[in-house]
N, C-alpha and C positions, 0 to 999 in steps of 0.2 A: 485339433481340439484346442479349443482357447485356454487360456490357464485360470478364464474363471471358474469354467466349470470343475477343475481342479478342485478350490477350494472356497468356494465364492464369500464366504462370511471374511475369509483374509484377504479378498480384492475388495468387497464392500467397506471394510474398513479403510483398509488402506486410499480407496477413494474417494472417501468422506474424509478422511485426514488432509488430504491435497487439497483438496476443495476446500475445507475448512480454511486452511492459511491462509487460500489468494481470498475469502470471504475477510479474515481481520485485516490482513494489510490492504482491503480496499475500505474496511474501517477507517482502518488509520491516516489512510492517504484523503479521504473526506475532512476527518478531522485537522489534518495539517492545513487544507487547504482551507477549511473555512474560517482557521486561524490568521492562517494570512491573509484572507481578506480582510478579519478581524483590523488588524493590524495596520495594513493599507490606510483603512480609515481612522484608526487612531494617528498614524503620522500624519497627515492632513492635517485631524485637528491640532497636535500640537503644534503642526508648523504655523497655521493659520492664530495660535496666541501666541508663537513665538516663544515657544519655550525649547528652545534648543538642545538641553539637557535630557529631556524626556525625547525627544523628536530622534537625538544619537542613541539613546538605552533602545526605545522602539526597533531603531536601523538594527540595532544589532541582533536584535531577536528575530527580527525578518532575515536576518541571513541565515540563522540558525534554523529555523523556519523552511526555508528554500533549499538548504542541503539535508532537512530530513526528508523533505518532498522529491527531492532526487532519489535519496538512499530507498525509502521506501517504491517508486517508480523499478530502479534496478532490482530488489528484492522481488518485487509484483512479476515484474517478466521473468526471474527464474521461478518463481513459485508454478504460474502458467506452463511453463515448460517443464517441470519435474512435473505437472499435473496430467501435463499431453501423453507423458513419457511414460507415466504410471498405466493410463488409459490403454496406452499401445502396449506394454506389459501382460496385462491380463487380458488382451487380446481386445481392445478394442479399437476399432481405426475409424476415422475420418471424424473426427472430435476438433 
């Protein structure tokens, strides 16, 4: 007997929570990727204007954003796996 049937309210809350974690990380990843694209344009503009100080500042920020993107991707992989494991725990298969 699937565990879902034992406690459907708890199962739904748990699955909603693990699904929400994925959504939040997806949103954070989208925002970080958009900022990365914006920084690329700003770096190009600073380069074109010969503003090496601004370019260096933006490149440092780009490094931080790239690290943030890597971190979010790592967290997202973990969140997806947790959600899959959570589904299995509650008796759902094939997701």
